[in-house]
N, C-alpha and C positions, 0 to 999 in steps of 0.2 A: 222250736229253738230253745235249746238249754244252754245256761252260761256255766262254762267247765272251768276248773282250775288243774292244771298238770305240773306235775315236778320235774326238773331235768337236772342230770348231773352227770360229771365227767371227770376222770382222773388219768387219761392216756392220752398222749398226743398233745394237741393244741387244744386245750380244755375248753376256754372261752370260746374260740373257733368252732368246736364241735357243737357247742350249744346254739350258736347263731345259725350254723347250718340247719340244725334240726327246725328251729323257728322259720327260717326261710322255707323249707319243706312244708311246714304245717300252712303258712301263709299261702302256698300255692293250690291248696285245696279250697276248691271252690264252694264249700259246704262249711267253711271255717271263717268267721267274720271277727272285727273289732278285736285283732290279737294284740295283747299288750304283754310285754315282760318285764318282771323285776329287775332290780340291779342284782349284778353277780355277788356270789358270798363264796369267800374259801372257808373250807370246813375239815375238820380231822376226819379220818375214817373212822367207821365203826364195825363192829363185828369181829373184832381180833385177828383179822387178817393183816399181815404185815404190807403195805402199799403207800403210794404217794398220795397228798393230800387231794382234797375234790374241789371242784367249783360247782356250785349249786344255784339254781335260779327256780322261780314258778313263773309261768305264763297262765294268763286268762283270755277266755276268748267265747263267742256264742257259736254254737254249730247247729245243724240240723241232721248231724249224722247221730246213728245210735252210740251207745255206750261201747257196745260190741265192736261197730264198724270203726269208731274211734281207736280203740285198742288195736286192732288188726293195722290201721293206718301208722299207729306209734311203732308198732313191732316192725313195719317194713322200713320206716325213717332209721331205726336203729340198725336193722340189716344193711341198709344203704352205707351207714357210716361204720361198717366192718366191726359191729358188735359181737364179740364172742363171749357166750356164758360158761365160763370154766369153772366159777365157784361162786357159792352165795356170798353177797356181800364183798366179792372179790373186785380187782380192778376192771375198768370197762371204760371203752370210748364214749360210750352214751348209755344213759338209763332215762326212760321216760316212765313215769307213773302217773296214772290217772287219779287225782287226789278228791275231787269233788265233781259230780255231774248233776247239776240242778238240784233238785230236792229228790233225787232217787236214791235209794237204798239197794244194792245189787250183793246178793251173795252167790258168787258161781265159782268153781274150781280155778280158774285163770282170772278171775276179776272181782274184787270186793271195792265196793264205793258205799261211803265214804272209804278212803285206804284207811286200813286197821291201825295203821302206826304213826298217822298224822300227829296227834297229843305226844308222841313221844321223841319226835325229832325236832329238834331247834332249828337245824337246816332246810325244814320244810315249813316251819310256823313263821320264822322271821321273815322270808321274801313273801309269804302268803299275807302276813299282816301288813307289808309295805304295800300291797295292792289293795287290800280291804281289812283295815283295822277293827272293824267290827265284825268279821265273821266269825259263825258260830257252827259247832259241828255236835249233832245230838242235843242242842239245847245249852252246851256249853262253851263259851266266849274262849276263842284261841288264846287270847292274853292271859288267861287264868292258867291255860296248860303250860304256857312259856314261863310262867313264874316259878313253875316247879322244877325248871330245867336250869342249867347252869350254862346255856348258851351253846354248850359242846363245842367250843373252839370256833363258833362261825363269826366270821369278819367281813364286814362289806367291803368289797373291793373297788378301788378308786380308778375311775378311766383315766388312760394317759395319752399323749401324743406321742407319736414316734418320729424320729426324724432318721429318714434313710441318706445316708451321705452325709453324716455327721462330720465336722472338720474342727481340729483345734486352732487353725489359723484364724486370728481375730478379724480378718479383713474379708473372709468369705461368706456367702450369704448365709450358709447354714449354720455357722457360727452365730451370727448376729441373731437368726431366728431362735436359736436355743436360748440366747440370752435374754431377748424380749419375751420368749414363751414363759421362762422361768421367773422373771422379773412380774409377770402377769399372772403368776401363780397356778400355771400350769404344770403337771407332773410330766416329765419327758423321758423317753426312753431313747438311747442313741444307738444307731446301726451303722457299723463301718468294718470292714475287715481288719482293721488295725489292732483293735482292742484298745485296753488301758482305759483312759479317763479323761473326759474333758468337763471343764468346770465343775469339777467334784462329782459329776455323775459318770457311772461306768458304761463303757461301750459293748455292747453286743455284736457278734459276726452276721447274726440272721435275725429277721423278724421272729421267727418261730421259736427262738429262744426266749421270747416276751411272754410270760404267762399272765400278765396284768392286760384287763380288758383295753383294747387301744379302740379309742374312738375315734383318732385322726393320724393317718398317715401323710406326712409332708415329704415330698420327693425332692433331693438335691443330687441325683445321679444322671448322667448322660441319657439321652432317650434311648439309644441302642441298648444300654444297661438294663433299662427297666423291664424287659420282657423276661431277663432272667430272676426276677423276683415275683413275678406273676402268681407262680404256686404257692409261693410263702404269703402273698396278699391273700388269695383264696383260702388258705388255711386259718389265718387269724381273723378273717370278716369284719375288718374294721367299719366303722359307720360311713367314711368317707375318706378320699385320697386326694390330696391336693397336689396336682401337678404343676410345679414351679416353671418358670420360662426356661426353656432349653431342656425339659424333661419330657415334654409331650409324646405320647405314645398312642396313636388311635386305636391299634389293635388291643393293646394292653386296656385302654379304657373301654372300649365295647366289652370285652370279657367281663370286667368289674361291673360295670352296669348291669349286664346280662345276670349275674350274680346278687343283684340287689345292692350293690356298694355304690352310694353316691360319689360322685367324680366331679372336680373342679380344675379348670386351668385357670390359675391365679397365682399370684404372689403372697407368700405367707406373711412377709412383712408389711405389705400393704394392707392386707385384710386384718393384721394386729392393730396398725396406725389409724384405722378406719374403724375399728370396732365392729369388723364384720367376722372375726373368726370364731 
């Protein structure tokens, strides 16, 4: 059994969702255990190629796979998420790099461990140190490597709560939930077809327009409409989805649970009031 650290990055499509899908695929391998994921970090692209900003994270796990077997599995996960390698350091749906593989040192044409550019990349060092602040590579503390960098535009992303079916009408449950979530200190992202703003927060027309890590989606649309957002829910991969009264849809709930998303049939307002949210 080896303890492994891998880096993940995405800057095409639903970036956080792409990384979460990769983590789910890794978790399905019965030779990978104790899987942990760092926070998500928004980072500026490097390499001189003009492209969108990245979301990066680091995962840690134990495995009985060999390094070569793990590499092949990671490449298969990349392919499943439609990774296309057009140019070095260019845009990608998903990039997975093996950073550390136990105490092993590997020098092969397609695999070098430890990853040769760990100490040059703040977007790797910062999430690595979140998982283990005492890590060393080649006898050098990662913290000292980070001191020589300017963090290269690496910014930790805050998880948010998304309200689907947001309403500007004060008497609607969605509006009350938004107000109470904001008063409790939650960052909210609002989804409704009308656009505009509610309580000073901009309204997005689709879930996939939200590029923040969505922890919870709370639903305030009719049960028949819930099926129409299933694809978006599976793209962003929230940690959980709350089906408020009147939004219940058993088929959608089963699909989400099969994808590893927690689901609850509950009232967000009651959860907030009782401290269960």
